[in-house]
C-alpha positions as CSV (number, residue, x, y, z in Angstrom):
1,M,0.0,0.0,0.0
2,A,1.3,3.4,-0.9
3,F,2.1,5.5,2.1
4,F,4.9,8.1,1.8
5,S,6.3,11.3,3.1
6,F,7.9,14.2,1.3
7,V,9.6,17.6,1.8
8,L,9.7,20.2,-0.9
9,L,13.2,21.6,-1.0
10,K,12.9,25.0,-2.4
11,E,9.8,25.7,-4.6
12,P,6.2,25.4,-3.4
13,L,3.8,23.2,-5.3
14,T,0.1,23.6,-6.2
15,Y,-1.6,20.3,-6.3
16,L,-5.4,19.9,-6.7
17,S,-5.8,23.6,-5.9
18,K,-3.8,23.3,-2.6
19,Q,-0.6,25.2,-2.0
20,I,2.1,22.9,-0.6
21,K,4.9,24.7,1.2
22,P,8.6,23.9,1.0
23,N,10.6,22.8,4.0
24,Q,7.7,21.1,5.7
25,N,7.2,17.3,6.1
26,Y,4.0,16.0,4.6
27,F,2.4,12.5,4.4
28,S,0.2,11.1,1.7
29,K,-1.3,8.0,0.0
30,D,-2.1,9.8,-3.2
31,I,-0.4,7.6,-5.9
32,T,-0.7,10.4,-8.6
33,L,1.1,12.8,-6.3
34,W,3.9,10.2,-5.7
35,K,4.3,9.8,-9.5
36,E,4.5,13.6,-10.0
37,L,7.1,14.1,-7.3
38,N,9.1,11.2,-8.4
39,N,9.1,12.4,-12.1
40,R,10.2,15.9,-11.0
41,N,13.1,14.3,-9.0
42,K,14.3,12.6,-12.1
43,K,15.1,16.0,-13.7
44,N,16.4,17.8,-10.6
45,Q,16.0,17.0,-7.0
46,F,12.8,18.7,-6.2
47,C,11.9,17.0,-2.9
48,L,12.9,14.4,-0.4
49,L,10.6,11.5,-1.1
50,K,10.3,8.2,0.7
51,Y,8.0,5.3,1.4
52,E,6.8,5.1,5.0
53,N,5.8,2.0,7.0
54,R,2.4,1.9,8.6
55,S,2.5,1.2,12.3
56,K,0.0,-0.6,14.4
57,I,-1.3,1.2,17.4
58,T,-0.9,-0.1,21.0
59,V,-3.2,2.3,22.8
60,I,-6.3,4.2,21.6
61,G,-6.2,7.8,22.9
62,K,-8.7,10.7,22.8
63,K,-7.6,12.4,19.6
64,L,-8.1,10.1,16.7
65,L,-6.9,10.4,13.2
66,I,-8.3,7.8,10.8
67,C,-6.1,7.2,7.7
68,L,-8.2,5.7,4.9
69,P,-6.8,3.4,2.2
70,P,-5.4,5.0,-1.1
71,K,-8.4,3.9,-3.3
72,F,-12.0,3.1,-2.4
73,G,-15.4,3.5,-4.0
74,L,-18.4,5.7,-3.3
75,G,-20.2,3.0,-1.3
76,D,-17.1,2.6,0.9
77,A,-16.9,6.3,1.4
78,V,-20.5,6.5,2.7
79,E,-19.8,3.5,5.0
80,Y,-16.6,5.2,6.4
81,G,-18.7,8.4,6.8
82,I,-21.3,6.6,8.9
83,A,-18.6,5.0,11.0
84,V,-16.9,8.3,11.7
85,Y,-20.3,9.9,12.4
86,S,-21.0,7.1,15.0
87,L,-17.5,7.6,16.5
88,I,-18.1,11.4,16.9
89,K,-21.6,10.9,18.4
90,S,-20.3,8.4,20.9
91,Q,-18.4,11.2,22.6
92,K,-15.7,8.7,23.2
93,F,-13.1,11.0,21.6
94,N,-12.3,14.6,22.0
95,K,-11.3,15.0,18.3
96,V,-11.7,12.8,15.2
97,G,-10.0,13.5,11.9
98,I,-10.0,11.8,8.5
99,A,-7.0,11.7,6.3
100,F,-6.6,10.6,2.6
101,C,-10.2,10.9,1.5
102,S,-9.3,10.2,-2.1
103,N,-11.8,12.0,-4.4
104,H,-14.6,11.7,-1.9
105,N,-14.0,14.8,0.0
106,F,-17.4,16.2,-0.9
107,I,-19.1,13.2,0.9
108,F,-17.2,13.8,4.1
109,E,-17.3,17.6,4.1
110,K,-20.8,18.5,2.6
111,L,-22.9,15.4,3.3
112,F,-21.6,14.4,6.7
113,K,-20.3,17.9,7.5
114,F,-17.1,16.7,9.2
115,K,-14.6,19.4,10.2
116,N,-11.2,17.7,10.4
117,I,-10.6,16.5,6.9
118,Y,-7.3,16.1,5.1
119,P,-8.2,15.1,1.5
120,F,-4.8,13.9,0.1
121,I,-2.0,15.2,2.3
122,I,-1.4,16.0,5.9
123,S,1.5,17.8,7.4
124,E,3.6,16.5,10.3
125,E,2.5,19.6,12.2
126,E,-1.1,18.6,11.8
127,I,-0.5,15.0,12.7
128,K,1.0,16.1,16.0
129,K,-2.5,17.4,17.0
130,Y,-3.6,13.7,17.3
131,D,-2.5,11.1,19.9
132,T,-3.7,8.1,17.9
133,I,-2.9,7.6,14.2
134,I,-4.8,4.6,12.9
135,H,-4.5,3.1,9.4
136,I,-7.9,1.6,9.3
137,T,-7.3,-1.3,6.9
138,L,-4.2,-2.3,8.9
139,E,-6.0,-2.5,12.2
140,V,-9.5,-3.8,11.3
141,E,-8.8,-7.4,10.2
142,S,-11.9,-7.9,8.1
143,L,-11.2,-4.8,6.0
144,K,-8.0,-6.4,4.6
145,F,-10.0,-8.7,2.4
146,Q,-12.7,-6.2,1.3
147,K,-12.2,-7.0,-2.4
148,Y,-12.7,-10.7,-1.9
149,Q,-15.1,-10.9,1.0
150,R,-17.1,-7.7,1.3
151,S,-18.1,-6.7,4.8
152,N,-20.1,-3.7,6.2
153,I,-17.3,-1.2,6.8
154,A,-19.3,1.0,9.1
155,L,-20.2,-2.0,11.3
156,E,-16.7,-3.4,11.4
157,V,-15.1,0.0,12.3
158,C,-17.7,0.5,15.1
159,K,-17.0,-3.0,16.4
160,Y,-13.3,-2.2,16.5
161,F,-13.8,0.9,18.6
162,S,-16.7,-0.6,20.7
163,V,-19.2,2.1,19.8
164,P,-22.8,1.6,18.6
165,L,-23.5,2.0,14.9
166,L,-25.9,4.8,14.3
167,K,-28.3,5.7,11.6
168,F,-27.5,8.7,9.4
169,K,-30.4,10.3,7.6
170,N,-30.9,13.5,5.6
171,F,-34.4,14.5,4.8
172,N,-33.6,17.6,2.8
173,Y,-34.9,16.5,-0.6
174,K,-37.6,17.1,-3.1
175,K,-40.4,14.7,-3.7
176,T,-41.0,13.5,-7.2
177,T,-43.7,11.1,-8.6
178,N,-44.1,8.8,-11.6
179,L,-40.3,8.4,-12.0
180,I,-38.2,5.3,-11.9
181,T,-34.5,5.8,-11.8
182,I,-32.1,2.9,-12.6
183,F,-28.5,2.9,-11.3
184,P,-26.9,0.0,-13.4
185,V,-23.2,0.9,-13.1
186,S,-20.7,-0.5,-10.6
187,T,-16.9,-0.3,-10.6
188,S,-17.0,-4.0,-11.6
189,A,-18.6,-5.9,-14.4
190,I,-19.6,-8.6,-12.0
191,R,-21.9,-6.2,-10.2
192,S,-23.2,-4.2,-13.1
193,M,-26.6,-4.5,-14.8
194,P,-26.6,-5.8,-18.4
195,F,-28.3,-3.6,-21.0
196,K,-30.9,-6.3,-21.8
197,I,-32.2,-6.0,-18.2
198,I,-32.3,-2.2,-18.4
199,R,-34.3,-2.5,-21.7
200,Q,-36.8,-5.0,-20.2
201,L,-37.3,-2.8,-17.1
202,A,-37.9,0.3,-19.3
203,E,-40.3,-1.6,-21.6
204,S,-42.3,-2.9,-18.6
205,F,-42.8,0.5,-16.9
206,K,-42.5,3.2,-19.6
207,H,-46.3,3.6,-20.1
208,E,-46.9,4.6,-16.4
209,Y,-43.5,6.1,-15.4
210,Q,-40.7,8.2,-16.7
211,I,-37.6,6.0,-16.8
212,R,-34.2,7.4,-16.3
213,V,-30.8,5.6,-16.2
214,I,-27.9,7.1,-14.4
215,I,-24.4,6.4,-15.9
216,D,-20.9,7.8,-15.6
217,N,-17.7,8.0,-17.6
218,S,-16.7,4.4,-16.9
219,F,-15.9,1.6,-19.4
220,F,-19.2,-0.1,-18.6
221,S,-21.2,3.1,-19.1
222,K,-19.7,3.5,-22.6
223,H,-20.8,0.0,-23.4
224,L,-24.3,0.8,-22.3
225,E,-24.4,3.9,-24.4
226,E,-23.3,1.9,-27.5
227,Q,-26.2,-0.5,-26.8
228,N,-28.7,2.3,-26.5
229,L,-29.5,2.6,-30.2
230,N,-31.5,5.7,-31.2
231,N,-31.4,6.9,-27.6
232,E,-34.4,4.7,-26.9
233,I,-33.8,5.0,-23.1
234,L,-33.0,8.3,-21.4
235,F,-29.5,8.3,-20.0
236,I,-28.3,10.9,-17.5
237,K,-24.6,11.4,-16.8
238,P,-24.0,13.5,-13.6
239,K,-20.9,15.7,-14.0
240,D,-19.6,15.1,-10.5
241,I,-20.4,13.6,-7.1
242,Q,-22.4,16.6,-6.1
243,S,-24.6,16.2,-9.2
244,L,-25.0,12.5,-8.5
245,I,-26.1,13.2,-4.9
246,A,-28.6,15.8,-6.3
247,E,-30.1,13.2,-8.7
248,I,-30.4,10.6,-5.9
249,S,-32.0,13.0,-3.5
250,N,-34.8,13.7,-6.0
251,I,-35.7,10.1,-7.0
252,N,-39.0,8.6,-6.3
253,F,-38.2,4.9,-6.8
254,G,-34.6,3.6,-7.5
255,I,-33.3,0.4,-8.8
256,F,-29.7,-0.3,-7.6
257,V,-26.9,-2.8,-8.1
258,D,-24.0,-0.9,-6.5
259,S,-23.5,0.2,-2.9
260,G,-22.8,3.9,-3.6
261,P,-26.1,5.1,-5.0
262,L,-27.9,2.5,-2.7
263,H,-26.3,4.0,0.5
264,L,-27.1,7.6,-0.6
265,A,-30.7,6.6,-1.3
266,N,-30.9,5.1,2.1
267,I,-29.6,8.3,3.7
268,F,-32.3,10.3,1.9
269,D,-34.9,7.7,3.0
270,K,-35.8,6.8,-0.5
271,K,-37.8,3.8,-1.8
272,G,-36.4,1.3,-4.2
273,L,-35.1,-2.2,-5.0
274,L,-31.6,-3.7,-4.8
275,V,-30.8,-6.3,-7.4
276,E,-28.5,-8.5,-5.3
277,T,-25.4,-9.8,-7.2
278,S,-22.1,-10.9,-5.7
279,V,-22.5,-9.0,-2.4
280,S,-25.2,-9.9,0.1
281,N,-28.0,-7.5,0.8
282,E,-27.4,-8.3,4.5
283,I,-24.0,-6.5,4.1
284,L,-25.3,-3.6,2.0
285,L,-28.7,-2.9,3.5
286,S,-29.5,-2.0,7.1
287,N,-31.7,0.4,8.9
288,T,-34.3,0.6,6.1
289,N,-37.6,-1.0,5.2
290,K,-38.1,1.1,2.1
291,I,-35.6,-0.7,-0.1
292,I,-36.6,-4.2,-1.0
293,V,-34.3,-7.0,-2.4
294,A,-34.4,-9.1,-5.5
295,K,-32.3,-11.9,-4.1
296,N,-29.5,-13.6,-5.9
297,K,-30.4,-17.3,-5.9
298,Y,-27.8,-18.5,-8.3
299,N,-26.3,-21.8,-7.2
300,S,-23.5,-23.9,-8.7
301,S,-20.7,-26.2,-7.5
302,Y,-18.5,-23.2,-6.6
303,C,-21.1,-20.5,-6.0
304,Q,-24.0,-20.4,-3.6
305,G,-25.7,-17.0,-3.9
306,P,-23.7,-13.9,-3.0
307,C,-20.1,-14.8,-2.6
308,G,-18.8,-11.5,-1.3
309,L,-16.5,-10.8,-4.2
310,V,-16.2,-7.1,-5.2
311,D,-14.4,-7.6,-8.5
312,I,-12.8,-10.2,-10.7
313,F,-9.2,-11.3,-9.9
314,S,-6.2,-13.2,-11.3
315,Y,-5.5,-16.6,-9.8
316,K,-2.8,-18.6,-11.3
317,T,-3.6,-18.7,-15.0
318,N,-7.3,-17.8,-14.7
319,I,-9.0,-14.4,-14.5
320,G,-12.5,-14.3,-13.2
321,C,-14.6,-15.0,-10.1
322,Y,-14.6,-17.8,-7.5
323,E,-16.8,-19.9,-9.8
324,T,-14.7,-19.5,-12.9
325,S,-11.4,-20.0,-10.9
326,R,-13.0,-23.0,-9.1
327,I,-11.8,-21.8,-5.7
328,S,-13.3,-20.3,-2.6
329,F,-12.5,-17.4,-0.3
330,K,-10.4,-19.8,1.9
331,N,-7.9,-20.1,-1.0
332,I,-7.5,-16.3,-1.0
333,Q,-7.1,-16.2,2.8
334,S,-4.2,-18.6,2.6
335,L,-2.1,-16.5,0.3
336,G,0.9,-14.8,1.7
337,S,0.3,-11.7,-0.5
338,L,-2.7,-10.4,-2.4
339,K,-0.8,-8.2,-4.9
340,N,-0.7,-10.7,-7.7
341,L,-4.5,-11.1,-7.6
342,Q,-4.9,-7.6,-9.2
343,R,-2.2,-7.9,-11.8
344,W,-4.2,-8.5,-15.0
345,N,-5.1,-6.5,-18.1
346,K,-8.2,-4.8,-17.0
347,N,-9.2,-3.2,-20.3
348,D,-9.1,-6.5,-22.2
349,H,-10.9,-8.6,-19.6
350,K,-13.6,-6.0,-18.7
351,S,-14.9,-6.4,-22.3
352,D,-14.9,-10.2,-21.9
353,F,-17.0,-10.1,-18.7
354,I,-19.4,-7.5,-20.1
355,M,-20.1,-9.7,-23.1
356,N,-19.9,-12.9,-21.2
357,P,-21.3,-12.2,-17.7
358,V,-20.5,-14.3,-14.6
359,G,-23.2,-16.8,-13.5
360,C,-25.1,-14.7,-11.0
361,I,-25.4,-11.8,-13.5
362,K,-26.3,-14.0,-16.4
363,N,-29.1,-15.6,-14.3
364,I,-30.7,-12.4,-12.9
365,D,-34.4,-13.1,-12.6
366,I,-36.0,-10.2,-14.5
367,K,-39.6,-11.5,-14.1
368,N,-39.2,-11.5,-10.3
369,I,-37.7,-8.0,-10.3
370,I,-40.6,-6.6,-12.4
371,E,-43.2,-8.3,-10.1
372,L,-41.5,-6.9,-7.0
373,I,-41.4,-3.4,-8.4
374,K,-45.1,-3.6,-9.5
375,I,-46.1,-4.6,-6.0
376,N,-43.9,-2.2,-4.0
377,I,-44.1,0.9,-6.2
378,K,-47.9,1.0,-5.9
379,E,-47.6,0.7,-2.1
380,H,-45.3,3.7,-2.0
381,K,-47.2,5.9,-4.4
């Protein structure tokens, strides 16, 4: 995991609109920043740059700085936010800060309204204001395997600190009617909704409801756009996280496959349906009776319903899921290092798994989904 420190020798540096001063020691997990500093050093020594070791804590004090991993998705960001909200409300700590928020600073600052946020760097001077520096994925055992056995981050963090997990709700939204919004895109092809399912949903409800489909700039979204001949279905592409949150806050009934939009809809107390794929609804859904579940009942020799896998991986000579690799999570747990699991050509194989979905995606029960929506959307009108 990338964790490094640096000191600019003479010149200041503006990075992501932040002015970084020379002659001060900073810490970061931003891989893009590491590459920029390293490239500058190849020309002339621009900074002192070195990798740092993450250290486990021995005592939990009263001023807590939580260092997040270098990369995580929107759903993870919301779960980390709920965990930090619970820590603050527990009054167990005098101060709680969050470092290395990746590109999810808006979630922590505007949605949760946290104060002590360090998006991509933190100075040594700022670190000294805390008595406990915790790298969360180093300390919380279950979070080490998030890609291969998804757990509820908020719950696991609260368990670690022995504080109750709280609900976080925001009722500041507009109410809309006769609108079904589909969120088919995940960061992984094994958790994204095929276009044929989107088309069947649109055909089933277009006479009574306006249908909108929320996409982004991802590889999978481009595939969906290519399939959407003659713009038969209305696609909406929010320009940023703020726009996405605005879209979710205004939905009437949402259809979800990914934890990000799902968690935000839950925060806004929205109604909808989760199409369960590789991650169990028991992990993703809590504190709600407004979002129903179309359960993943797929069953084979190596796969019995939701397996917990977040994305495909490389195992020996095979690239795929537990079923295609003919292994279980226990095989992953026994590995000394997980690095090789993510060393594969993502562009080539993403196309393969979009065109040839894994078993649980290929066997989505569209008739059951349509019936569940018909029953529940009328109840919520």
